[in-house]
All heavy atoms as TSV, in Angstrom:
chain	resi	resn	atom	element	x	y	z
A	1	MET	N	N	-126.739	134.258	96.661
A	1	MET	CA	C	-127.535	133.359	95.674
A	1	MET	C	C	-126.834	133.355	94.301
A	1	MET	O	O	-126.517	134.485	93.787
A	1	MET	CB	C	-128.936	133.958	95.590
A	1	MET	CG	C	-129.918	133.108	94.752
A	1	MET	SD	S	-131.565	133.726	94.699
A	1	MET	CE	C	-132.122	133.251	96.271
A	2	THR	N	N	-126.696	132.264	93.710
A	2	THR	CA	C	-126.082	132.176	92.359
A	2	THR	C	C	-127.177	132.470	91.330
A	2	THR	O	O	-128.357	132.419	91.512
A	2	THR	CB	C	-125.553	130.689	92.176
A	2	THR	OG1	O	-126.627	129.849	92.047
A	2	THR	CG2	C	-124.646	130.330	93.247
A	3	ALA	N	N	-126.656	132.678	90.088
A	3	ALA	CA	C	-127.493	132.967	88.987
A	3	ALA	C	C	-128.438	131.799	88.724
A	3	ALA	O	O	-129.568	132.016	88.429
A	3	ALA	CB	C	-126.680	133.301	87.801
A	4	ASN	N	N	-127.993	130.625	88.850
A	4	ASN	CA	C	-128.850	129.356	88.556
A	4	ASN	C	C	-130.021	129.318	89.604
A	4	ASN	O	O	-131.091	128.997	89.184
A	4	ASN	CB	C	-128.016	128.117	88.669
A	4	ASN	CG	C	-127.075	127.940	87.430
A	4	ASN	OD1	O	-127.339	128.666	86.477
A	4	ASN	ND2	N	-126.139	127.063	87.568
A	5	CYS	N	N	-129.714	129.684	90.819
A	5	CYS	CA	C	-130.752	129.635	91.825
A	5	CYS	C	C	-131.793	130.697	91.448
A	5	CYS	O	O	-132.959	130.531	91.654
A	5	CYS	CB	C	-130.279	129.822	93.211
A	5	CYS	SG	S	-129.252	128.451	93.871
A	6	MET	N	N	-131.305	131.888	91.130
A	6	MET	CA	C	-132.180	132.917	90.771
A	6	MET	C	C	-133.048	132.537	89.592
A	6	MET	O	O	-134.244	132.865	89.647
A	6	MET	CB	C	-131.422	134.214	90.405
A	6	MET	CG	C	-130.735	134.864	91.580
A	6	MET	SD	S	-129.755	136.245	91.201
A	6	MET	CE	C	-130.813	137.221	90.149
A	7	ASP	N	N	-132.541	131.832	88.609
A	7	ASP	CA	C	-133.349	131.433	87.490
A	7	ASP	C	C	-134.554	130.589	87.936
A	7	ASP	O	O	-135.659	130.819	87.413
A	7	ASP	CB	C	-132.509	130.534	86.463
A	7	ASP	CG	C	-131.548	131.518	85.741
A	7	ASP	OD1	O	-131.762	132.703	85.709
A	7	ASP	OD2	O	-130.592	130.942	85.220
A	8	MET	N	N	-134.316	129.619	88.851
A	8	MET	CA	C	-135.377	128.816	89.327
A	8	MET	C	C	-136.397	129.528	90.194
A	8	MET	O	O	-137.433	129.252	90.184
A	8	MET	CB	C	-134.766	127.630	90.094
A	8	MET	CG	C	-133.916	126.713	89.257
A	8	MET	SD	S	-134.912	126.088	87.851
A	8	MET	CE	C	-133.687	125.324	86.891
A	9	ASP	N	N	-135.932	130.560	90.860
A	9	ASP	CA	C	-136.810	131.392	91.746
A	9	ASP	C	C	-137.746	132.254	90.847
A	9	ASP	O	O	-138.690	132.770	91.401
A	9	ASP	CB	C	-136.012	132.262	92.600
A	9	ASP	CG	C	-135.437	131.394	93.765
A	9	ASP	OD1	O	-135.749	130.202	93.982
A	9	ASP	OD2	O	-134.451	131.906	94.391
A	10	MET	N	N	-137.377	132.474	89.633
A	10	MET	CA	C	-138.067	133.438	88.815
A	10	MET	C	C	-138.836	132.722	87.708
A	10	MET	O	O	-138.843	133.161	86.520
A	10	MET	CB	C	-137.123	134.448	88.197
A	10	MET	CG	C	-136.432	135.333	89.327
A	10	MET	SD	S	-135.090	136.261	88.735
A	10	MET	CE	C	-135.811	137.233	87.395
A	11	ASP	N	N	-139.462	131.556	87.983
A	11	ASP	CA	C	-140.201	130.818	86.982
A	11	ASP	C	C	-141.178	131.680	86.265
A	11	ASP	O	O	-141.398	131.446	85.072
A	11	ASP	CB	C	-140.847	129.601	87.629
A	11	ASP	CG	C	-139.919	128.467	87.992
A	11	ASP	OD1	O	-138.826	128.469	87.347
A	11	ASP	OD2	O	-140.321	127.656	88.749
A	12	GLU	N	N	-141.804	132.610	86.856
A	12	GLU	CA	C	-142.817	133.496	86.191
A	12	GLU	C	C	-142.163	134.301	85.035
A	12	GLU	O	O	-142.787	134.799	84.201
A	12	GLU	CB	C	-143.585	134.391	87.121
A	12	GLU	CG	C	-142.643	135.430	87.778
A	12	GLU	CD	C	-141.897	135.036	89.054
A	12	GLU	OE1	O	-141.924	133.899	89.374
A	12	GLU	OE2	O	-141.196	135.842	89.609
A	13	ASP	N	N	-140.889	134.460	85.121
A	13	ASP	CA	C	-140.154	135.284	84.032
A	13	ASP	C	C	-139.586	134.271	83.012
A	13	ASP	O	O	-138.834	134.789	82.077
A	13	ASP	CB	C	-138.993	136.086	84.713
A	13	ASP	CG	C	-139.572	137.199	85.490
A	13	ASP	OD1	O	-140.627	137.765	85.152
A	13	ASP	OD2	O	-138.844	137.550	86.526
A	14	LEU	N	N	-139.912	133.062	82.973
A	14	LEU	CA	C	-139.469	132.096	82.042
A	14	LEU	C	C	-140.601	131.768	81.083
A	14	LEU	O	O	-141.789	131.664	81.495
A	14	LEU	CB	C	-138.876	130.810	82.685
A	14	LEU	CG	C	-137.676	130.985	83.553
A	14	LEU	CD1	C	-137.266	129.657	84.133
A	14	LEU	CD2	C	-136.556	131.546	82.677
A	15	MET	N	N	-140.349	131.595	79.794
A	15	MET	CA	C	-141.313	131.248	78.835
A	15	MET	C	C	-140.999	129.879	78.203
A	15	MET	O	O	-139.877	129.495	78.027
A	15	MET	CB	C	-141.314	132.274	77.721
A	15	MET	CG	C	-141.693	133.676	78.164
A	15	MET	SD	S	-141.613	134.975	76.833
A	15	MET	CE	C	-142.963	134.478	75.868
A	16	THR	N	N	-142.036	129.107	77.802
A	16	THR	CA	C	-141.894	127.888	77.146
A	16	THR	C	C	-141.511	128.199	75.629
A	16	THR	O	O	-141.761	129.231	75.075
A	16	THR	CB	C	-143.136	127.035	77.199
A	16	THR	OG1	O	-144.153	127.697	76.434
A	16	THR	CG2	C	-143.560	126.815	78.598
A	17	ARG	N	N	-141.105	127.146	75.002
A	17	ARG	CA	C	-140.739	127.239	73.573
A	17	ARG	C	C	-142.012	127.580	72.800
A	17	ARG	O	O	-142.016	128.423	71.880
A	17	ARG	CB	C	-140.188	125.937	73.113
A	17	ARG	CG	C	-139.641	125.949	71.655
A	17	ARG	CD	C	-138.947	124.700	71.285
A	17	ARG	NE	N	-137.676	124.553	71.986
A	17	ARG	CZ	C	-136.908	123.501	72.124
A	17	ARG	NH1	N	-137.401	122.350	71.656
A	17	ARG	NH2	N	-135.775	123.481	72.759
A	18	ARG	N	N	-143.116	126.989	73.145
A	18	ARG	CA	C	-144.418	127.238	72.475
A	18	ARG	C	C	-144.817	128.720	72.674
A	18	ARG	O	O	-145.311	129.306	71.748
A	18	ARG	CB	C	-145.482	126.321	72.838
A	18	ARG	CG	C	-146.761	126.463	72.297
A	18	ARG	CD	C	-147.791	125.349	72.671
A	18	ARG	NE	N	-149.054	125.632	72.150
A	18	ARG	CZ	C	-149.447	125.238	70.905
A	18	ARG	NH1	N	-148.530	124.702	70.102
A	18	ARG	NH2	N	-150.613	125.408	70.506
A	19	GLN	N	N	-144.675	129.269	73.795
A	19	GLN	CA	C	-145.103	130.632	74.132
A	19	GLN	C	C	-144.167	131.561	73.256
A	19	GLN	O	O	-144.776	132.565	72.658
A	19	GLN	CB	C	-144.863	131.038	75.625
A	19	GLN	CG	C	-145.901	130.360	76.517
A	19	GLN	CD	C	-145.521	130.509	77.958
A	19	GLN	OE1	O	-144.411	130.453	78.376
A	19	GLN	NE2	N	-146.568	130.755	78.780
A	20	VAL	N	N	-142.973	131.254	73.113
A	20	VAL	CA	C	-142.079	132.164	72.314
A	20	VAL	C	C	-142.530	131.999	70.807
A	20	VAL	O	O	-142.615	133.040	70.132
A	20	VAL	CB	C	-140.492	131.763	72.496
A	20	VAL	CG1	C	-139.702	132.571	71.561
A	20	VAL	CG2	C	-140.077	131.986	73.914
A	21	ALA	N	N	-142.756	130.805	70.347
A	21	ALA	CA	C	-143.230	130.578	69.007
A	21	ALA	C	C	-144.468	131.379	68.653
A	21	ALA	O	O	-144.580	131.987	67.626
A	21	ALA	CB	C	-143.446	129.040	68.741
A	22	VAL	N	N	-145.345	131.346	69.659
A	22	VAL	CA	C	-146.714	132.096	69.428
A	22	VAL	C	C	-146.395	133.569	69.254
A	22	VAL	O	O	-146.951	134.281	68.319
A	22	VAL	CB	C	-147.732	131.758	70.491
A	22	VAL	CG1	C	-148.865	132.707	70.445
A	22	VAL	CG2	C	-148.152	130.322	70.431
A	23	LEU	N	N	-145.572	134.032	70.120
A	23	LEU	CA	C	-145.233	135.503	70.127
A	23	LEU	C	C	-144.619	135.942	68.715
A	23	LEU	O	O	-145.062	136.978	68.215
A	23	LEU	CB	C	-144.269	135.817	71.243
A	23	LEU	CG	C	-143.734	137.262	71.334
A	23	LEU	CD1	C	-144.835	138.226	71.663
A	23	LEU	CD2	C	-142.648	137.359	72.369
A	24	PHE	N	N	-143.746	135.088	68.277
A	24	PHE	CA	C	-143.040	135.424	66.994
A	24	PHE	C	C	-143.805	134.985	65.700
A	24	PHE	O	O	-143.376	135.186	64.645
A	24	PHE	CB	C	-141.573	134.781	66.985
A	24	PHE	CG	C	-140.617	135.584	67.794
A	24	PHE	CD1	C	-140.546	135.316	69.181
A	24	PHE	CD2	C	-139.841	136.581	67.234
A	24	PHE	CE1	C	-139.569	136.016	69.955
A	24	PHE	CE2	C	-138.861	137.231	68.000
A	24	PHE	CZ	C	-138.859	136.939	69.375
A	25	ARG	N	N	-144.847	134.132	66.004
A	25	ARG	CA	C	-145.622	133.625	64.900
A	25	ARG	C	C	-144.769	132.680	63.984
A	25	ARG	O	O	-144.734	132.803	62.742
A	25	ARG	CB	C	-146.276	134.578	64.020
A	25	ARG	CG	C	-147.349	135.389	64.807
A	25	ARG	CD	C	-147.979	136.366	63.956
A	25	ARG	NE	N	-148.969	137.190	64.721
A	25	ARG	CZ	C	-149.586	138.267	64.366
A	25	ARG	NH1	N	-149.345	138.697	63.142
A	25	ARG	NH2	N	-150.543	138.836	65.140
A	26	VAL	N	N	-143.986	131.800	64.691
A	26	VAL	CA	C	-143.171	130.851	64.032
A	26	VAL	C	C	-143.430	129.423	64.681
A	26	VAL	O	O	-144.162	129.333	65.655
A	26	VAL	CB	C	-141.665	131.196	64.140
A	26	VAL	CG1	C	-141.431	132.535	63.471
A	26	VAL	CG2	C	-141.161	131.248	65.654
A	27	THR	N	N	-142.724	128.383	64.193
A	27	THR	CA	C	-142.889	127.085	64.820
A	27	THR	C	C	-141.946	126.932	66.007
A	27	THR	O	O	-140.951	127.717	66.187
A	27	THR	CB	C	-142.563	125.979	63.793
A	27	THR	OG1	O	-141.177	126.172	63.461
A	27	THR	CG2	C	-143.461	126.083	62.531
A	28	SER	N	N	-142.285	125.991	66.789
A	28	SER	CA	C	-141.474	125.604	67.991
A	28	SER	C	C	-140.044	125.289	67.490
A	28	SER	O	O	-139.015	125.525	68.211
A	28	SER	CB	C	-142.002	124.581	68.801
A	28	SER	OG	O	-143.178	125.033	69.441
A	29	ALA	N	N	-139.921	124.642	66.382
A	29	ALA	CA	C	-138.702	124.193	65.772
A	29	ALA	C	C	-137.816	125.424	65.445
A	29	ALA	O	O	-136.603	125.344	65.583
A	29	ALA	CB	C	-138.957	123.370	64.572
A	30	SER	N	N	-138.449	126.494	65.054
A	30	SER	CA	C	-137.710	127.751	64.758
A	30	SER	C	C	-137.032	128.276	66.041
A	30	SER	O	O	-135.877	128.707	65.961
A	30	SER	CB	C	-138.544	128.853	64.165
A	30	SER	OG	O	-139.016	128.449	62.827
A	31	VAL	N	N	-137.823	128.254	67.105
A	31	VAL	CA	C	-137.303	128.766	68.411
A	31	VAL	C	C	-136.136	127.890	68.858
A	31	VAL	O	O	-135.087	128.338	69.250
A	31	VAL	CB	C	-138.435	128.788	69.445
A	31	VAL	CG1	C	-137.911	129.172	70.799
A	31	VAL	CG2	C	-139.571	129.671	69.053
A	32	ALA	N	N	-136.219	126.527	68.697
A	32	ALA	CA	C	-135.189	125.620	69.020
A	32	ALA	C	C	-133.924	125.919	68.201
A	32	ALA	O	O	-132.799	125.919	68.727
A	32	ALA	CB	C	-135.637	124.260	68.821
A	33	SER	N	N	-134.133	126.224	66.972
A	33	SER	CA	C	-133.033	126.571	66.041
A	33	SER	C	C	-132.333	127.883	66.532
A	33	SER	O	O	-131.075	127.894	66.438
A	33	SER	CB	C	-133.520	126.712	64.589
A	33	SER	OG	O	-132.535	127.071	63.743
A	34	TRP	N	N	-133.070	128.874	66.912
A	34	TRP	CA	C	-132.416	130.040	67.367
A	34	TRP	C	C	-131.551	129.822	68.599
A	34	TRP	O	O	-130.569	130.352	68.741
A	34	TRP	CB	C	-133.535	131.156	67.805
A	34	TRP	CG	C	-134.402	131.525	66.685
A	34	TRP	CD1	C	-134.212	131.427	65.295
A	34	TRP	CD2	C	-135.711	132.179	66.776
A	34	TRP	NE1	N	-135.260	131.952	64.664
A	34	TRP	CE2	C	-136.219	132.334	65.449
A	34	TRP	CE3	C	-136.493	132.529	67.883
A	34	TRP	CZ2	C	-137.369	132.980	65.271
A	34	TRP	CZ3	C	-137.767	133.126	67.550
A	34	TRP	CH2	C	-138.187	133.358	66.346
A	35	ALA	N	N	-132.124	128.869	69.418
A	35	ALA	CA	C	-131.333	128.644	70.733
A	35	ALA	C	C	-130.059	127.854	70.336
A	35	ALA	O	O	-128.952	128.216	70.825
A	35	ALA	CB	C	-132.149	127.747	71.596
A	36	ARG	N	N	-130.094	126.953	69.394
A	36	ARG	CA	C	-128.867	126.145	68.922
A	36	ARG	C	C	-127.863	127.117	68.243
A	36	ARG	O	O	-126.683	126.940	68.424
A	36	ARG	CB	C	-129.243	125.065	67.932
A	36	ARG	CG	C	-129.800	123.878	68.541
A	36	ARG	CD	C	-129.871	122.710	67.550
A	36	ARG	NE	N	-130.591	123.027	66.286
A	36	ARG	CZ	C	-131.953	122.956	66.164
A	36	ARG	NH1	N	-132.675	122.544	67.216
A	36	ARG	NH2	N	-132.457	123.214	64.976
A	37	ARG	N	N	-128.333	128.080	67.566
A	37	ARG	CA	C	-127.479	129.087	66.937
A	37	ARG	C	C	-127.012	130.147	67.867
A	37	ARG	O	O	-126.194	131.055	67.462
A	37	ARG	CB	C	-128.190	129.671	65.667
A	37	ARG	CG	C	-128.447	128.660	64.579
A	37	ARG	CD	C	-128.850	129.355	63.351
A	37	ARG	NE	N	-130.011	130.261	63.557
A	37	ARG	CZ	C	-131.119	130.228	62.822
A	37	ARG	NH1	N	-131.225	129.382	61.814
A	37	ARG	NH2	N	-132.126	131.032	63.042
A	38	GLY	N	N	-127.481	130.177	69.131
A	38	GLY	CA	C	-127.063	131.191	70.059
A	38	GLY	C	C	-127.754	132.500	69.926
A	38	GLY	O	O	-127.352	133.449	70.624
A	39	GLN	N	N	-128.801	132.532	69.203
A	39	GLN	CA	C	-129.597	133.843	69.055
A	39	GLN	C	C	-130.570	134.016	70.267
A	39	GLN	O	O	-130.904	135.166	70.488
A	39	GLN	CB	C	-130.457	133.842	67.815
A	39	GLN	CG	C	-129.517	133.790	66.578
A	39	GLN	CD	C	-130.385	133.654	65.340
A	39	GLN	OE1	O	-130.927	132.611	65.046
A	39	GLN	NE2	N	-130.447	134.697	64.590
A	40	LEU	N	N	-130.868	132.959	71.009
A	40	LEU	CA	C	-131.789	133.055	72.102
A	40	LEU	C	C	-131.283	132.113	73.253
A	40	LEU	O	O	-131.305	130.947	73.047
A	40	LEU	CB	C	-133.187	132.691	71.705
A	40	LEU	CG	C	-134.304	132.732	72.804
A	40	LEU	CD1	C	-134.455	134.191	73.341
A	40	LEU	CD2	C	-135.624	132.296	72.259
A	41	PRO	N	N	-130.744	132.733	74.303
A	41	PRO	CA	C	-130.196	131.869	75.385
A	41	PRO	C	C	-131.279	130.942	75.921
A	41	PRO	O	O	-132.461	131.369	76.141
A	41	PRO	CB	C	-129.719	132.873	76.444
A	41	PRO	CG	C	-129.537	134.142	75.671
A	41	PRO	CD	C	-130.551	134.171	74.590
A	42	GLU	N	N	-130.945	129.791	76.210
A	42	GLU	CA	C	-131.877	128.699	76.662
A	42	GLU	C	C	-131.452	128.313	78.065
A	42	GLU	O	O	-130.256	128.173	78.378
A	42	GLU	CB	C	-131.914	127.516	75.774
A	42	GLU	CG	C	-132.859	126.463	76.053
A	42	GLU	CD	C	-132.823	125.431	74.974
A	42	GLU	OE1	O	-132.040	124.415	75.133
A	42	GLU	OE2	O	-133.513	125.573	73.992
A	43	VAL	N	N	-132.391	128.132	79.012
A	43	VAL	CA	C	-132.150	127.539	80.336
A	43	VAL	C	C	-133.019	126.364	80.444
A	43	VAL	O	O	-134.020	126.191	79.673
A	43	VAL	CB	C	-132.429	128.611	81.440
A	43	VAL	CG1	C	-131.442	129.808	81.387
A	43	VAL	CG2	C	-133.883	129.078	81.438
A	44	ARG	N	N	-132.713	125.439	81.327
A	44	ARG	CA	C	-133.501	124.249	81.563
A	44	ARG	C	C	-134.173	124.277	82.903
A	44	ARG	O	O	-133.506	124.817	83.850
A	44	ARG	CB	C	-132.569	122.973	81.423
A	44	ARG	CG	C	-131.905	122.795	80.134
A	44	ARG	CD	C	-132.920	122.311	79.147
A	44	ARG	NE	N	-132.394	122.252	77.770
A	44	ARG	CZ	C	-132.922	121.530	76.815
A	44	ARG	NH1	N	-133.919	120.716	77.040
A	44	ARG	NH2	N	-132.376	121.502	75.628
A	45	ASN	N	N	-135.453	123.935	82.980
A	45	ASN	CA	C	-136.092	123.909	84.235
A	45	ASN	C	C	-135.709	122.674	85.004
A	45	ASN	O	O	-134.836	121.862	84.556
A	45	ASN	CB	C	-137.621	123.991	84.099
A	45	ASN	CG	C	-138.216	122.832	83.412
A	45	ASN	OD1	O	-137.639	121.762	83.169
A	45	ASN	ND2	N	-139.538	122.896	83.157
A	46	GLU	N	N	-136.264	122.439	86.161
A	46	GLU	CA	C	-135.889	121.279	87.068
A	46	GLU	C	C	-136.193	119.938	86.382
A	46	GLU	O	O	-135.520	118.896	86.767
A	46	GLU	CB	C	-136.558	121.438	88.391
A	46	GLU	CG	C	-138.114	121.350	88.407
A	46	GLU	CD	C	-138.761	122.660	88.053
A	46	GLU	OE1	O	-138.033	123.697	88.023
A	46	GLU	OE2	O	-139.952	122.734	87.809
A	47	THR	N	N	-137.020	119.835	85.382
A	47	THR	CA	C	-137.272	118.673	84.735
A	47	THR	C	C	-136.489	118.501	83.384
A	47	THR	O	O	-136.650	117.556	82.633
A	47	THR	CB	C	-138.788	118.424	84.385
A	47	THR	OG1	O	-139.241	119.508	83.606
A	47	THR	CG2	C	-139.580	118.362	85.727
A	48	GLY	N	N	-135.731	119.551	83.132
A	48	GLY	CA	C	-134.795	119.412	81.890
A	48	GLY	C	C	-135.456	120.041	80.629
A	48	GLY	O	O	-134.861	120.001	79.554
A	49	ARG	N	N	-136.614	120.628	80.821
A	49	ARG	CA	C	-137.325	121.259	79.616
A	49	ARG	C	C	-136.734	122.603	79.279
A	49	ARG	O	O	-136.374	123.323	80.274
A	49	ARG	CB	C	-138.773	121.236	79.905
A	49	ARG	CG	C	-139.341	119.923	80.102
A	49	ARG	CD	C	-140.776	119.977	79.610
A	49	ARG	NE	N	-141.408	118.652	79.780
A	49	ARG	CZ	C	-141.609	117.863	78.837
A	49	ARG	NH1	N	-141.172	118.013	77.604
A	49	ARG	NH2	N	-142.186	116.685	79.070
A	50	PRO	N	N	-136.610	122.932	78.061
A	50	PRO	CA	C	-136.091	124.231	77.766
A	50	PRO	C	C	-137.027	125.349	78.032
A	50	PRO	O	O	-138.258	125.301	77.944
A	50	PRO	CB	C	-135.895	124.217	76.189
A	50	PRO	CG	C	-136.895	123.139	75.749
A	50	PRO	CD	C	-137.024	122.170	76.865
A	51	ARG	N	N	-136.437	126.528	78.477
A	51	ARG	CA	C	-137.192	127.664	78.907
A	51	ARG	C	C	-136.370	128.851	78.535
A	51	ARG	O	O	-135.135	128.823	78.272
A	51	ARG	CB	C	-137.468	127.748	80.413
A	51	ARG	CG	C	-138.360	126.660	80.975
A	51	ARG	CD	C	-139.735	126.911	80.420
A	51	ARG	NE	N	-140.677	125.856	80.991
A	51	ARG	CZ	C	-141.056	124.707	80.372
A	51	ARG	NH1	N	-140.617	124.392	79.135
A	51	ARG	NH2	N	-141.893	123.813	80.901
A	52	TYR	N	N	-137.071	130.013	78.313
A	52	TYR	CA	C	-136.318	131.199	77.767
A	52	TYR	C	C	-136.692	132.379	78.725
A	52	TYR	O	O	-137.928	132.517	79.026
A	52	TYR	CB	C	-136.863	131.469	76.320
A	52	TYR	CG	C	-136.528	130.190	75.481
A	52	TYR	CD1	C	-137.586	129.282	75.349
A	52	TYR	CD2	C	-135.343	130.024	74.930
A	52	TYR	CE1	C	-137.392	128.102	74.622
A	52	TYR	CE2	C	-135.106	128.865	74.177
A	52	TYR	CZ	C	-136.176	127.957	74.015
A	52	TYR	OH	O	-135.865	126.758	73.296
A	53	ARG	N	N	-135.759	133.163	79.076
A	53	ARG	CA	C	-135.973	134.345	79.935
A	53	ARG	C	C	-136.763	135.431	79.161
A	53	ARG	O	O	-136.373	135.725	78.022
A	53	ARG	CB	C	-134.656	134.863	80.452
A	53	ARG	CG	C	-133.922	134.048	81.356
A	53	ARG	CD	C	-132.637	134.660	81.871
A	53	ARG	NE	N	-131.782	133.681	82.468
A	53	ARG	CZ	C	-130.878	132.990	81.849
A	53	ARG	NH1	N	-130.709	133.019	80.568
A	53	ARG	NH2	N	-130.143	132.039	82.522
A	54	ARG	N	N	-137.859	135.888	79.781
A	54	ARG	CA	C	-138.643	136.943	79.173
A	54	ARG	C	C	-137.856	138.098	78.632
A	54	ARG	O	O	-138.062	138.576	77.583
A	54	ARG	CB	C	-139.652	137.347	80.143
A	54	ARG	CG	C	-140.745	138.299	79.473
A	54	ARG	CD	C	-141.920	138.542	80.378
A	54	ARG	NE	N	-142.628	137.234	80.850
A	54	ARG	CZ	C	-143.543	136.675	80.045
A	54	ARG	NH1	N	-143.842	137.169	78.888
A	54	ARG	NH2	N	-144.102	135.544	80.493
A	55	ALA	N	N	-136.819	138.516	79.440
A	55	ALA	CA	C	-136.001	139.710	78.936
A	55	ALA	C	C	-135.291	139.379	77.668
A	55	ALA	O	O	-135.144	140.240	76.864
A	55	ALA	CB	C	-135.031	140.106	80.150
A	56	ASP	N	N	-134.815	138.105	77.614
A	56	ASP	CA	C	-134.045	137.677	76.366
A	56	ASP	C	C	-134.996	137.685	75.220
A	56	ASP	O	O	-134.652	138.080	74.080
A	56	ASP	CB	C	-133.362	136.364	76.590
A	56	ASP	CG	C	-132.229	136.374	77.616
A	56	ASP	OD1	O	-131.662	137.397	77.818
A	56	ASP	OD2	O	-131.995	135.250	78.198
A	57	VAL	N	N	-136.199	137.193	75.488
A	57	VAL	CA	C	-137.193	137.082	74.388
A	57	VAL	C	C	-137.645	138.470	73.946
A	57	VAL	O	O	-137.718	138.723	72.699
A	57	VAL	CB	C	-138.390	136.284	74.839
A	57	VAL	CG1	C	-139.538	136.291	73.862
A	57	VAL	CG2	C	-137.997	134.833	75.160
A	58	GLU	N	N	-137.858	139.312	74.808
A	58	GLU	CA	C	-138.222	140.685	74.526
A	58	GLU	C	C	-137.135	141.404	73.749
A	58	GLU	O	O	-137.315	142.114	72.783
A	58	GLU	CB	C	-138.564	141.492	75.703
A	58	GLU	CG	C	-139.880	140.975	76.352
A	58	GLU	CD	C	-140.208	141.652	77.677
A	58	GLU	OE1	O	-139.314	142.361	78.218
A	58	GLU	OE2	O	-141.250	141.419	78.215
A	59	ALA	N	N	-135.820	141.151	74.120
A	59	ALA	CA	C	-134.743	141.847	73.377
A	59	ALA	C	C	-134.624	141.292	71.925
A	59	ALA	O	O	-134.387	142.042	71.024
A	59	ALA	CB	C	-133.391	141.505	74.178
A	60	LEU	N	N	-134.863	140.010	71.798
A	60	LEU	CA	C	-134.865	139.319	70.427
A	60	LEU	C	C	-136.010	139.984	69.656
A	60	LEU	O	O	-135.790	140.206	68.479
A	60	LEU	CB	C	-134.973	137.827	70.537
A	60	LEU	CG	C	-134.829	137.087	69.265
A	60	LEU	CD1	C	-133.376	137.284	68.661
A	60	LEU	CD2	C	-135.012	135.609	69.440
A	61	PHE	N	N	-137.110	140.084	70.257
A	61	PHE	CA	C	-138.308	140.641	69.574
A	61	PHE	C	C	-138.091	142.045	69.074
A	61	PHE	O	O	-138.286	142.369	67.890
A	61	PHE	CB	C	-139.517	140.623	70.504
A	61	PHE	CG	C	-140.800	140.846	69.763
A	61	PHE	CD1	C	-141.542	139.866	69.129
A	61	PHE	CD2	C	-141.392	142.136	69.798
A	61	PHE	CE1	C	-142.768	140.083	68.506
A	61	PHE	CE2	C	-142.576	142.377	69.189
A	61	PHE	CZ	C	-143.295	141.370	68.517
A	62	ARG	N	N	-137.461	142.812	69.953
A	62	ARG	CA	C	-137.070	144.263	69.545
A	62	ARG	C	C	-136.072	144.340	68.447
A	62	ARG	O	O	-135.936	145.270	67.726
A	62	ARG	CB	C	-136.634	145.015	70.860
A	62	ARG	CG	C	-137.758	145.360	71.753
A	62	ARG	CD	C	-137.304	146.328	72.783
A	62	ARG	NE	N	-136.247	145.880	73.521
A	62	ARG	CZ	C	-136.221	145.185	74.622
A	62	ARG	NH1	N	-137.449	144.848	75.200
A	62	ARG	NH2	N	-135.114	144.775	75.272
A	63	SER	N	N	-135.157	143.262	68.412
A	63	SER	CA	C	-134.076	143.297	67.484
A	63	SER	C	C	-134.619	143.121	65.984
A	63	SER	O	O	-133.883	143.402	65.029
A	63	SER	CB	C	-133.076	142.209	67.736
A	63	SER	OG	O	-133.641	140.909	67.336
A	64	GLY	N	N	-135.857	142.691	65.896
A	64	GLY	CA	C	-136.402	142.564	64.487
A	64	GLY	C	C	-136.270	141.188	63.894
A	64	GLY	O	O	-136.619	140.993	62.724
A	65	LEU	N	N	-135.909	140.177	64.718
A	65	LEU	CA	C	-135.783	138.862	64.153
A	65	LEU	C	C	-137.101	138.406	63.575
A	65	LEU	O	O	-137.137	137.728	62.609
A	65	LEU	CB	C	-135.297	137.883	65.192
A	65	LEU	CG	C	-135.123	136.390	64.728
A	65	LEU	CD1	C	-133.964	136.347	63.749
A	65	LEU	CD2	C	-134.841	135.492	65.888
A	66	ARG	N	N	-138.158	138.730	64.144
A	66	ARG	CA	C	-139.485	138.293	63.718
A	66	ARG	C	C	-139.714	138.704	62.277
A	66	ARG	O	O	-140.336	137.973	61.498
A	66	ARG	CB	C	-140.604	138.903	64.618
A	66	ARG	CG	C	-140.671	140.411	64.559
A	66	ARG	CD	C	-141.625	140.926	65.605
A	66	ARG	NE	N	-141.763	142.323	65.600
A	66	ARG	CZ	C	-140.951	143.208	65.911
A	66	ARG	NH1	N	-139.783	142.800	66.430
A	66	ARG	NH2	N	-141.138	144.498	65.839
A	67	ARG	N	N	-139.130	139.846	61.780
A	67	ARG	CA	C	-139.383	140.165	60.405
A	67	ARG	C	C	-138.458	139.327	59.425
A	67	ARG	O	O	-138.872	139.135	58.320
A	67	ARG	CB	C	-139.043	141.713	60.230
A	67	ARG	CG	C	-140.059	142.583	60.930
A	67	ARG	CD	C	-139.785	144.019	60.529
A	67	ARG	NE	N	-138.500	144.568	61.169
A	67	ARG	CZ	C	-138.447	145.047	62.368
A	67	ARG	NH1	N	-139.472	145.201	63.083
A	67	ARG	NH2	N	-137.264	145.548	62.695
A	68	ARG	N	N	-137.347	138.817	59.824
A	68	ARG	CA	C	-136.535	138.056	59.009
A	68	ARG	C	C	-136.878	136.611	59.001
A	68	ARG	O	O	-136.430	135.874	58.145
A	68	ARG	CB	C	-135.025	138.263	59.519
A	68	ARG	CG	C	-134.574	139.701	59.351
A	68	ARG	CD	C	-133.096	139.765	59.614
A	68	ARG	NE	N	-132.737	139.271	60.837
A	68	ARG	CZ	C	-132.603	140.102	62.041
A	68	ARG	NH1	N	-132.828	141.347	61.898
A	68	ARG	NH2	N	-132.176	139.585	63.158
A	69	SER	N	N	-137.710	136.189	59.928
A	69	SER	CA	C	-137.926	134.705	60.078
A	69	SER	C	C	-139.100	134.233	59.192
A	69	SER	O	O	-139.316	133.047	59.019
A	69	SER	CB	C	-138.275	134.381	61.495
A	69	SER	OG	O	-137.247	134.681	62.265
A	70	ARG	N	N	-139.902	135.082	58.639
A	70	ARG	CA	C	-141.031	134.621	57.872
A	70	ARG	C	C	-140.716	134.174	56.526
A	70	ARG	O	O	-139.731	134.480	55.888
A	70	ARG	CB	C	-142.057	135.687	57.782
A	70	ARG	CG	C	-142.642	136.038	59.197
A	70	ARG	CD	C	-143.749	137.069	59.025
A	70	ARG	NE	N	-144.137	137.394	60.464
A	70	ARG	CZ	C	-145.103	138.142	60.701
A	70	ARG	NH1	N	-145.762	138.701	59.720
A	70	ARG	NH2	N	-145.418	138.413	61.931
């Protein structure tokens, strides 16, 4: 099984942009900006919408980005 197939099989481990924004208490635009800058890897679901792996989000959260974003 390839990594891409695994991503689709693990939808429960993917978060929406809005879910990430709520966690960090920032706007969805901030989350999109982090993805563009390479700070948060982004994957696309089958309809092309951006999603974020929970493990990547948790790592970013632990890194302290939330304190610098306000």
